N, C-alpha and C positions, 0 to 999 in steps of 0.2 A: 231485816237485814238480808236474808237469803234471797228475797225477790229483787232487791237492788243489786246485789252481786250478780245474779243471773242476767239482769237487764244490761248491766255494764259489760259483762263478758260477751253478750250477744252483740252489743254495739261495737266493741273492739274487734270482734270477728268480722262484722260487716265492713268496718273501715279497712281492716287488713285485706279482705277480699277485693275491695275497690282499689286499694293501692297496688295489689298484685296484678290486677287486670290492666291498670294504667301502665305499670312497668312493662308488662308483656307487649302492650300495644306500641310503646316507645321503642322497645328492642326490635320489634317487627318492622317498624318504619325505618329504622337505621339499617337493618339487613336488606330490606327491599331497595333502599336508596343506593347502597354500595353495589348491590347486584345489578341495578339498572345502569350504573356507570360502566360495568364490564360488558354490558350489551350495547349501550349507546356509542361508546368510543370506537370500537371496531366497525360498527355500522356506519358511523359518520366518516371514518377514514375510507371505507370502501366506496361510499356514495360520492363524497366530495373530494377524495384524493386526486383523481385524474384532472378534475377542474383546477385544483390548487396547483398541480404540476404545470399545467398549461399557462396559468396566470403567472406563475413564477418565471417561466421562460420568456413571456412577453415583457415582464418587468426587467429581466436581465438584458433583453435586447434594447429596451428603451434606455437603460442605464449605460450600456456600452456606447450609445450614440451621443452621449453628453461629451462635449469638447472641454477638456480641462483648461483652466485659466493658465496664462503664460507663467512660466517659472515653477510649475508643479508637475511632478512625475507620479504616475499611478504605479504603485508597487504590486498590489494584488487586489483581487475582487473576491468578496465572500457573499454567498446567498444562502438563505435557509427559509423554511416555511413550516408552519403547522397547518392544520386544516383550514383555519380561517384567517391566519395572519402570516404575512411573508415579508421579507426584507432583503435588500441588496445594499452592501456597503463596500467601500474601497479604502485601502490604506494608501495614503499619498505622502510624498516627500517634497518639501519645498526646496527647489534648486535655485541658488542665487549665483549669478554670474559675477565674477570679479573682474575689475578693469586692470589694465597694466599698471597704473599708478598705485592701486591698492596692493598689488603683489610686490612692487618695489618697496613701498613703505613698510610692509611687514617683514621684509628681509633685514632691514636696518636695525 
């Protein structure tokens, strides 16, 4: 009995050691992953930021050259960008002209 108990204790100790090493490696991978994000994001902004700004200006210029369809008035333009994605949008209002006969019928 004593030999079986010692062998079982030794096996449990070995399994516990392996589990501890695996847990330590997983924690290290998670820490390195988050730390690399704090290094990569500022680096990416510094390297690609000026190019993204210039590209957004070109996109805004192209957007401003679009002629609106008749009966639509552009109220405002918005633009934003991240390092690799940018967009320009406009808020528009549809303007409908009324004829004299429509104004007369609405008064009655």
